[in-house]
C-alpha positions as CSV (number, residue, x, y, z in Angstrom):
1,M,36.7,-0.2,-0.9
2,R,36.8,-3.4,1.3
3,L,35.1,-2.7,4.6
4,L,34.6,-5.0,7.5
5,I,32.1,-4.0,10.1
6,F,32.3,-5.7,13.5
7,I,29.3,-5.7,15.9
8,Y,27.9,-8.0,18.7
9,S,24.9,-9.1,16.7
10,L,22.4,-8.0,14.0
11,G,19.4,-8.1,16.3
12,S,16.6,-5.5,16.3
13,G,18.5,-2.7,18.1
14,G,19.3,0.8,16.8
15,A,23.1,0.2,16.3
16,E,22.2,-2.9,14.3
17,R,19.8,-1.0,12.1
18,V,22.4,1.7,11.4
19,T,25.0,-1.0,10.6
20,T,22.6,-2.6,8.2
21,N,21.5,0.6,6.5
22,L,25.0,1.8,5.9
23,A,26.3,-1.6,4.8
24,N,23.4,-2.0,2.3
25,Y,24.0,1.5,0.9
26,W,27.7,0.8,0.4
27,A,27.1,-2.7,-1.0
28,A,24.7,-1.2,-3.6
29,R,27.5,1.1,-4.6
30,G,29.8,-1.9,-5.3
31,W,31.9,-1.9,-2.1
32,E,33.1,-5.3,-0.7
33,I,31.3,-5.4,2.6
34,T,31.8,-8.1,5.3
35,I,29.7,-8.0,8.5
36,V,31.2,-9.9,11.4
37,T,29.3,-10.7,14.6
38,L,29.9,-12.5,17.9
39,A,26.3,-13.8,17.8
40,S,25.1,-16.4,15.4
41,T,23.0,-15.5,12.3
42,N,19.9,-16.8,14.3
43,A,19.8,-13.4,15.9
44,D,19.7,-11.5,12.6
45,F,16.6,-9.2,12.2
46,Y,17.3,-6.9,9.3
47,K,17.6,-7.8,5.7
48,L,21.1,-7.5,4.1
49,H,22.1,-6.7,0.5
50,P,22.9,-10.0,-1.3
51,G,26.4,-8.8,-2.0
52,I,27.3,-8.6,1.7
53,K,29.5,-11.3,3.2
54,R,28.2,-12.5,6.6
55,V,30.6,-14.0,9.2
56,A,29.2,-15.1,12.6
57,F,31.6,-16.4,15.3
58,D,28.8,-17.7,17.6
59,L,30.9,-16.7,20.6
60,T,28.3,-15.1,22.9
61,C,28.3,-17.6,25.7
62,D,27.9,-16.2,29.2
63,S,31.0,-16.3,31.4
64,G,30.5,-17.7,34.9
65,N,33.7,-16.3,36.4
66,L,36.6,-14.0,35.8
67,L,38.8,-16.7,34.3
68,S,36.2,-17.9,31.8
69,R,35.4,-14.3,30.9
70,L,39.0,-13.6,30.2
71,S,39.3,-16.9,28.2
72,N,36.2,-16.1,26.1
73,N,37.3,-12.6,25.3
74,I,40.8,-13.8,24.2
75,R,39.0,-16.2,21.9
76,R,37.0,-13.3,20.4
77,V,40.1,-11.2,19.9
78,K,41.9,-14.1,18.2
79,E,38.9,-14.9,15.9
80,L,38.6,-11.3,14.8
81,R,42.3,-11.1,14.2
82,R,42.1,-14.2,12.0
83,A,39.2,-12.7,10.1
84,L,41.1,-9.4,9.6
85,R,44.1,-11.3,8.2
86,E,41.9,-13.4,5.9
87,I,39.6,-10.7,4.6
88,Q,42.3,-7.9,4.5
89,P,39.8,-5.0,4.6
90,D,41.0,-1.5,3.9
91,V,38.9,-0.3,6.9
92,A,37.6,-2.3,9.9
93,L,34.8,-0.5,11.7
94,A,33.6,-1.6,15.2
95,M,30.1,-0.7,16.4
96,M,29.7,-0.2,20.2
97,S,32.0,0.1,23.1
98,T,33.2,-3.5,23.8
99,A,33.4,-4.2,20.0
100,N,35.7,-1.2,19.8
101,V,38.0,-2.6,22.4
102,I,38.1,-6.1,20.8
103,L,38.9,-4.5,17.4
104,A,41.7,-2.4,18.9
105,L,43.3,-5.5,20.4
106,A,42.7,-7.7,17.3
107,A,44.1,-5.1,14.8
108,R,47.2,-4.4,16.9
109,G,50.3,-4.7,14.7
110,L,48.3,-5.2,11.5
111,S,49.7,-2.2,9.6
112,N,47.5,-2.8,6.5
113,V,44.2,-2.5,8.5
114,C,42.8,0.9,9.3
115,A,40.8,0.2,12.5
116,I,38.0,2.7,13.5
117,G,35.7,2.5,16.6
118,S,32.4,4.1,17.2
119,E,30.4,4.8,20.3
120,R,26.6,4.3,19.8
121,T,25.4,5.8,23.1
122,F,26.5,8.3,25.7
123,P,29.1,6.4,27.6
124,P,28.6,7.7,31.2
125,Q,24.9,6.5,31.0
126,L,26.0,2.9,30.4
127,P,29.2,2.2,32.4
128,L,31.0,-0.9,31.4
129,G,32.5,-2.0,34.7
130,A,36.1,-1.4,35.9
131,I,37.9,-3.7,33.6
132,W,36.2,-2.7,30.4
133,E,36.4,1.0,31.3
134,A,40.1,0.6,31.8
135,L,40.4,-1.2,28.4
136,R,38.4,1.5,26.7
137,R,40.5,4.2,28.2
138,N,43.8,2.6,27.1
139,T,42.9,0.9,23.8
140,Y,41.1,3.7,22.0
141,G,44.5,5.3,21.3
142,Q,45.3,2.3,19.1
143,L,42.4,3.0,16.8
144,A,42.8,5.4,13.8
145,A,39.7,7.2,15.0
146,V,36.7,6.9,17.2
147,V,33.3,8.2,16.0
148,A,30.8,9.8,18.4
149,L,27.2,10.5,17.7
150,T,27.1,13.9,19.3
151,Q,29.4,16.7,20.5
152,E,28.7,15.8,24.1
153,C,29.8,12.2,23.5
154,A,32.9,13.4,21.6
155,Q,33.9,15.6,24.5
156,W,33.5,12.7,27.0
157,I,35.7,10.4,24.8
158,G,38.3,13.1,24.6
159,E,38.4,13.5,28.4
160,H,38.2,9.8,29.3
161,S,40.2,7.9,26.7
162,S,43.4,7.9,24.8
163,A,41.7,8.4,21.5
164,R,43.8,10.3,19.0
165,R,41.1,11.4,16.6
166,I,37.4,11.9,17.4
167,S,34.8,12.6,14.7
168,V,31.1,13.4,15.2
169,I,28.8,11.6,12.7
170,P,25.1,11.2,13.5
171,N,23.0,8.3,12.5
172,P,21.2,8.3,9.1
173,A,17.4,8.3,9.0
174,C,16.4,6.2,6.0
175,W,13.3,7.3,4.1
176,P,11.4,5.4,3.1
177,L,12.2,2.6,5.4
178,P,12.7,-0.9,3.9
179,E,10.1,-3.5,5.1
180,H,10.7,-7.0,6.4
181,G,9.1,-9.5,8.6
182,P,7.2,-9.7,10.9
183,Q,4.6,-7.3,9.7
184,K,1.5,-6.1,11.6
185,K,-1.1,-3.8,10.1
186,R,-2.6,-1.0,12.2
187,S,-6.1,-2.4,11.6
188,E,-5.0,-5.6,13.4
189,I,-4.1,-3.7,16.5
190,C,-6.3,-0.6,16.9
191,S,-8.9,1.4,15.0
192,S,-7.7,3.5,12.1
193,E,-10.6,5.9,12.8
194,R,-8.9,7.1,16.0
195,R,-5.9,9.4,16.6
196,L,-2.6,7.5,17.1
197,L,0.2,8.5,19.6
198,L,3.2,6.3,18.6
199,A,6.3,5.3,20.5
200,I,9.0,2.8,19.4
201,G,11.8,1.2,21.3
202,R,13.0,-1.7,23.4
203,L,10.7,-2.5,26.3
204,S,13.5,-1.7,28.8
205,K,14.0,0.6,31.8
206,E,16.0,3.2,29.9
207,K,13.0,3.8,27.5
208,N,10.9,4.8,30.4
209,F,7.6,3.5,28.9
210,E,6.1,3.1,32.3
211,L,6.1,6.9,32.7
212,L,4.6,7.3,29.2
213,I,1.7,5.0,30.1
214,D,1.1,6.8,33.3
215,V,1.0,10.2,31.6
216,F,-1.2,8.9,28.8
217,S,-3.6,7.4,31.4
218,R,-4.1,11.0,32.8
219,L,-4.6,12.4,29.3
220,A,-7.0,9.6,28.2
221,Q,-10.2,11.0,29.6
222,E,-9.8,14.4,28.0
223,H,-8.5,13.0,24.7
224,V,-11.0,10.3,24.2
225,D,-10.3,9.8,20.5
226,W,-6.6,9.0,21.0
227,D,-4.8,5.6,21.4
228,L,-1.2,4.9,22.4
229,V,0.8,2.2,20.6
230,I,4.3,1.2,21.8
231,L,6.2,-0.9,19.2
232,G,9.1,-3.0,20.5
233,E,10.0,-6.0,22.6
234,G,12.0,-6.4,25.8
235,S,12.3,-7.5,29.4
236,E,9.8,-5.0,30.8
237,R,6.8,-6.3,28.8
238,Q,5.2,-8.1,31.7
239,G,5.4,-5.1,34.0
240,L,4.0,-2.8,31.3
241,E,1.2,-5.1,30.4
242,A,0.3,-5.3,34.1
243,Q,0.3,-1.5,34.3
244,V,-2.0,-1.2,31.3
245,K,-4.4,-3.8,32.9
246,A,-4.3,-2.1,36.3
247,G,-5.2,1.3,34.6
248,N,-8.1,-0.3,32.6
249,L,-6.3,0.9,29.5
250,G,-6.6,-2.3,27.5
251,K,-8.7,-0.7,24.8
252,R,-6.5,2.5,24.6
253,V,-2.8,1.3,25.0
254,F,-1.3,-1.4,22.8
255,L,2.0,-3.3,22.8
256,P,2.1,-5.2,19.5
257,G,5.8,-6.3,19.9
258,R,8.6,-6.1,17.3
259,I,7.6,-5.4,13.7
260,G,9.3,-4.9,10.3
261,N,6.9,-2.4,8.7
262,V,7.7,0.5,11.0
263,G,7.5,3.0,8.1
264,E,3.8,2.3,7.6
265,W,3.2,3.0,11.3
266,Y,5.0,6.3,11.1
267,E,2.9,7.3,8.1
268,Q,-0.4,6.5,9.9
269,A,0.5,8.0,13.2
270,D,-0.6,11.5,14.3
271,L,2.1,12.2,16.9
272,Y,5.4,10.6,18.0
273,V,6.6,10.6,21.6
274,M,9.9,9.6,23.2
275,T,10.4,9.3,27.0
276,S,13.9,7.8,27.3
277,R,16.0,8.3,30.4
278,F,19.0,8.5,28.0
279,E,19.9,7.9,24.4
280,G,22.9,8.0,22.1
281,F,21.2,9.3,18.9
282,P,17.7,7.9,18.7
283,N,17.0,6.6,15.2
284,T,13.3,6.4,15.7
285,L,13.0,10.1,16.5
286,A,14.8,11.1,13.3
287,E,12.8,8.5,11.3
288,A,9.5,9.9,12.7
289,L,10.4,13.4,11.6
290,S,11.5,12.1,8.2
291,H,8.1,10.6,7.7
292,G,6.5,13.9,8.5
293,L,5.5,13.2,12.0
294,A,5.6,15.9,14.7
295,A,7.3,14.8,17.9
296,V,7.5,15.4,21.7
297,S,10.6,14.1,23.5
298,F,12.4,14.4,26.8
299,D,15.6,16.4,26.2
300,C,17.7,13.6,27.7
301,D,21.4,13.0,27.1
302,T,22.0,12.7,24.2
303,G,20.5,13.1,20.7
304,P,17.0,14.6,21.0
305,R,18.2,18.2,21.0
306,D,20.3,17.4,17.9
307,I,17.2,16.1,16.1
308,I,14.1,18.1,17.2
309,R,14.2,21.8,16.5
310,H,12.1,23.0,19.5
311,G,9.1,24.9,18.4
312,I,9.7,24.2,14.7
313,D,9.1,20.5,14.2
314,G,8.5,19.3,17.8
315,L,8.7,20.0,21.5
316,L,11.5,19.2,23.9
317,V,10.6,18.6,27.5
318,P,12.9,18.6,30.6
319,P,14.1,15.0,31.2
320,G,11.9,13.0,33.5
321,N,9.4,15.7,34.1
322,S,6.0,14.0,33.8
323,M,3.9,17.1,34.3
324,E,5.8,19.0,31.5
325,L,5.4,15.9,29.3
326,M,1.7,15.8,29.9
327,S,1.4,19.5,29.2
328,A,3.3,19.2,25.9
329,L,1.4,16.1,24.8
330,G,-1.9,17.7,25.7
331,K,-1.1,20.8,23.7
332,M,-0.1,18.8,20.6
333,M,-3.0,16.3,20.9
334,S,-5.5,19.2,21.2
335,D,-4.2,21.2,18.2
336,S,-4.3,19.6,14.8
337,S,-3.1,22.8,13.1
338,L,0.0,22.9,15.3
339,R,0.7,19.2,14.5
340,E,0.4,19.9,10.8
341,R,2.7,23.0,11.0
342,F,5.4,21.0,12.9
343,A,4.9,18.1,10.5
344,S,5.5,20.3,7.5
345,K,8.9,21.2,8.9
346,A,9.7,17.8,10.3
347,V,10.3,16.4,6.8
348,D,13.5,18.5,6.6
349,A,15.0,15.6,8.5
350,R,15.1,13.6,5.3
351,E,17.9,15.9,4.1
352,R,19.4,16.6,7.4
353,F,20.0,13.0,8.2
354,S,19.9,11.4,4.7
355,I,21.8,8.2,4.1
356,E,23.8,9.9,1.3
357,K,24.9,12.8,3.6
358,I,25.8,10.6,6.6
359,A,27.5,8.0,4.4
360,Y,29.7,10.7,2.8
361,M,30.8,11.8,6.3
362,W,31.9,8.2,7.0
363,E,33.6,7.9,3.6
364,K,35.5,11.2,4.2
365,L,36.8,9.8,7.5
366,F,37.8,6.5,6.0
367,T,39.8,8.3,3.3
368,Q,41.5,10.6,5.8
369,C,42.4,7.7,8.2
370,M,43.8,5.5,5.4
371,Q,46.0,8.4,4.3
């Protein structure tokens, strides 16, 4: 199988991690994999299998006006079309909304290329703007299929685009996770003698870490043996650090940044928490469960309810409800036997979201679309 995967970049995001995990899995099985990005390789964060061909257009320049935006996107379509003609993949797979549109336009008329798009979040939570929304609505019908992460997302695509075929394929949760740089040990950040509440994600508004820090500040006095660590990097760092300082939480809340040994942190944590305003299919939540870590999460759109089995391996909390979150976290932090019981069931995620199972779903779709 010759597979081309097109994505904006191979930075440290969730879609990029999924792209890398699937590509590495298929490359190890002997597939001819090419990963094409608009960004340069300078943005690459995850380690690729040595057999994967890497193509970077370096076409991520900001567009100052409508004319330059149009010109830049025409260049992107032309470059991808040229790559499709040169590489001649059996399947070309785009990751994320605008990449789907660019692939649909680039593959138009290339009868030997089976072009497939995939949404990596819940579209109504991240509107693209009038022009891109119109393009998504009208170009998805040119793709052989569009993949959604959840049934809610699949329903939205069906109602708001011309997509002819829609499949639901969740993200895989690799276990154990591969390690890469940069690496930070827990002992460098906080004491290993204390309980660890762990959260992971971009330091951005949608992850809602300011609410998490506020809730933890109210739990901190009662749960004196617990610390909170939030792994990730992003535009909200300055505000979050100011919040930690204002709450005198500098010795209880830590923001170590982006790291490559996440699996080690899962294994050493006592509880995982996710407070996102919205998600597509949160990789970190499935990974936490796979590493035997009980979890508490907002039941936001979309993904958490497809991962956590409420009352079995974690707790789901009404979205945005800080009091309910505080109650759920307090309950879990106070009861080690409950955490252990949930953790014993959480490891089922290793099979539920195994790379082998998820990759097979993709392979089945590829075969059906090629036929």
